[in-house]
C-alpha positions in Angstrom: 27.1 133.8 80.8 28.6 130.4 81.3 32.1 132.1 81.7 30.8 133.9 84.8 29.6 130.6 86.3 32.9 128.9 85.5 34.8 131.7 87.2 32.5 131.5 90.2 33.0 127.8 90.4 36.8 128.2 90.2 36.6 130.8 93.0 34.6 128.4 95.2 37.1 125.5 94.5 40.1 127.8 95.3 38.5 128.9 98.5 37.7 125.3 99.5 41.3 124.2 98.8 42.7 127.2 100.6 40.5 126.6 103.7 41.5 122.9 103.7 45.2 123.9 103.5 44.7 126.3 106.5 42.9 123.5 108.4 45.7 121.0 107.7 48.4 123.5 108.8 46.5 124.4 112.0 46.1 120.8 112.9 49.8 120.1 112.2 50.8 123.1 114.3 48.4 122.0 117.1 49.9 118.5 117.1 53.4 119.8 117.1 52.7 122.0 120.1 50.9 119.0 121.8 53.9 116.8 121.0 56.3 119.4 122.5 54.1 119.7 125.6 53.9 115.9 126.0 57.7 115.5 125.4 58.3 117.9 128.3 56.0 116.0 130.5 57.8 112.7 129.5 61.2 114.3 130.3 62.3 114.3 126.7 64.5 117.3 125.8 66.6 118.5 122.9 66.7 116.3 119.8 64.6 113.5 121.6 61.9 116.0 122.3 61.9 117.4 118.8 61.8 113.9 117.4 58.8 113.0 119.6 56.9 116.1 118.5 57.5 115.1 114.8 56.3 111.6 115.5 53.1 113.0 117.0 52.5 115.2 113.8 53.1 112.2 111.6 50.7 110.0 113.6 48.0 112.5 112.7 48.7 111.9 109.0 48.5 108.2 109.5 45.3 107.7 111.5 43.9 111.1 112.6 43.3 112.7 116.0 42.4 109.5 117.8 45.8 108.0 117.0 47.6 111.1 118.3 45.8 111.0 121.6 46.1 107.2 121.9 49.8 107.5 121.3 50.2 110.2 124.0 48.0 108.4 126.5 50.0 105.2 125.9 53.3 107.0 126.4 52.0 108.7 129.5 50.7 105.5 130.9 54.0 103.7 130.3 55.8 106.4 132.3 53.1 106.3 135.0 52.0 109.9 134.3 48.4 110.9 135.0 46.6 112.6 132.2 43.2 114.1 131.7 41.2 112.8 128.8 42.7 114.7 125.8 39.7 116.6 124.5 38.5 117.5 128.0 41.8 119.0 128.9 42.1 122.8 129.1 45.5 122.4 127.3 43.9 120.8 124.3 41.7 123.9 123.7 44.5 126.3 124.2 46.8 124.3 121.9 44.1 124.0 119.2 43.3 127.8 119.4 47.0 128.7 119.3 47.6 126.6 116.2 44.7 128.2 114.4 45.7 131.8 115.4 49.3 131.2 114.3 48.0 130.0 110.9 45.8 133.1 110.6 48.9 135.3 111.3 50.9 133.5 108.6 48.0 134.0 106.1 47.8 137.7 106.9 51.5 138.2 106.6 51.5 136.7 103.1 49.1 139.3 101.9 50.5 142.3 103.9 53.7 142.0 106.0 52.6 144.9 108.3 49.2 143.5 109.0 49.9 141.6 112.2 51.6 143.9 114.6 54.6 144.6 112.3 56.0 141.0 112.5 
């Protein structure tokens, strides 16, 4: 009987770890897209734009969402660009949703390569 409970506990632990991994990947993808969008607004292209997007992703790892948005706001302010408060912006919601959907597609493809429109 305890074997059943141990397997169940392992299943819950695996699911929690898997969900956290998906959440982490979705946030990283969101921040990358947000960094790419901000780089375009700042006039950064090519390697400079890619580097800026990577810096935005890394700032999430350092201090969380607030640091990402503070960094972008600071960069926009230093260039004199007007920006809507980050979480109130329609772009924030679209970028967050796109990051999550992209992660769901990756997960589906791992289990069945034909599951998501034949990608």
